[in-house]
Structure formats: structure tokens, C-alpha cells
N, C-alpha and C positions, 0 to 999 in steps of 0.2 A: 436851232436853225433860224437865221434871219428871215423875217417874213414881212411882206407888206401887202396891203389891199386898199380899197377905197378909203378906209378909215385911218390909215397910217401904218406905222411899223410896230412889230411885236417880235418877241423871241418865242419860239416854239420848242418845247423840251420833251414832248411825248407824242405818240400816235394819237392819243385821245384828244390832246390839244389841237393837233393838226386837223383831224376830222371835224372838230367843232369849228375851227377857223374856216375850213373849206365850205361849210354849210352857210356861211354868211352871204346874204344878198341884200346889201343896204340900200340899193337904188336900182330901179328898173328890173328887179329880179335878176341882177347881174353883179359881177365883181371882176376885178383884175388882180390876180395874185402874182407875186414874185417871191421866189425862195432862193437863198444862197447860204453859204457857210463862211465865206471869207469876206474881209472888208473890201476886197477888190470887186466883189459881186459875182465872181465866177468860180466854179460852174454855177449856172443859174437855170432854174425852171420857171418859166413865165406862162401864166394861164389866163385866157379870156374865157369867161363863162357867162352865159345868158340862158335862163331857164335850165334845161337839161342838156344844152349844147356847149361844147368846149373846144377851144383850139389851144394846143400846147406848143410852146417853143422851148428848146433846150440850147443853151450856149455854153460851150466848154471853155476850159482854161486856155486852150491853144487857139481860140478864135473860131473854132468850128461851130456852125449853127444848124439846127434842124427844126422842122415843123412837123406836127403830127399829120398822119394821113389815115383816111378811112378806107375800108374795103370796097365801098360802093363807088368811089371816084365820082361823086356828084358834081354836076356842072353848076355854075352860078356863084353868087356871093351872098354873104350874110353879114349884117352889121352887128358889132358888139360894142359895148360901152367901155371906155377907158378911164372914166372918172365919174364922180357923183354929180358933176355939173351937166352931164349929158353929152360930153364929147364922145364921138364914135370912131371906130376903125372898121374898114370893110375887109373881110377875110374870105378866102375861097372856101366854098362848101366842101371841096375834096379834103380839107384839113380838119373838118369837124369830127369830133369823137364824143361819145356819151359821157355823162358826168361820172359814171362808174369807172371809166378809164382815167379820168382826172384824179379820182380818189386813189386808185391803185398806183398810178404814176407818182403822185405826190408822196405816198408812203414809201415807195421804192427809193425815191430820191432822198428822202429823209434818212432812210436806213443805210444807203450805200454811197451817196454823194456822186453817183454817176447817172448817165442817161438811162431812163427807164426802158424796160424791155417789153412792157405790156401793150405797146401799140407799134404800128409801123411809122417810120420817120422818113422824111424827104430832106436831103441836105440842101441848104440854101446857098 
């Protein structure tokens, strides 16, 4: 699986490599992961993670896009880092899921190449 994060691009060939990659927090206890299988970049799973908070995005081959949703429907926003230089994005708290969901969703995507079923999604 084609993978990228704050440190650049790598190829991931196993669940063990994937879980090790997902544990990396090279700056601000954060990272921004992108996973795909095709040179076109789609389907793609994109993840913003800070501490134990994550927001997942899934983009399909037909242009469909989804963002994770939590059961609490929390109000407000949270900032996440998009690079090692400190650039940030502001994301809705209603889209934050725990890091355990990130790990499960990433493994599912790695194994199936489709949108993970371990969390709720909102179509964009």
C-alpha cells in the first residue's frame, strides 16, 4: 500500500508495518497519514491524528468523499497538524474518533481496499 506521512512516502506490505507506521508522531505528537493503492491516489484513506484524537477521510474512485463521525456529536472544533512545520487545519469535533478506530480502519482499508466499516461516516 502506498503510504505517506510527515516524513515522506513509504510502501507498506504487512499489518505489522502498518501498525508501526501509524504509531509515528514525529512532531507535535501528531501526524497526517495518506494511504492508497493506485497511482491515481484513489481510493484513499487520509487521517489527521493528534495525541489520541483522529479524523478520518475516505475518498473513493468515483469521487465520493466521506468523513468520520463520532457517536457523541460534539460541538466545536479542534486543530490538527498537517505538516512538521506547524501548519494546522481546523476540523469539527463531531468528526473526531479515537486512535483505536484509526488503527482498525487502516487495517481494514489495507486488507479490503474499500471504505472501513468500523466507524460512522458522513458524506461530504
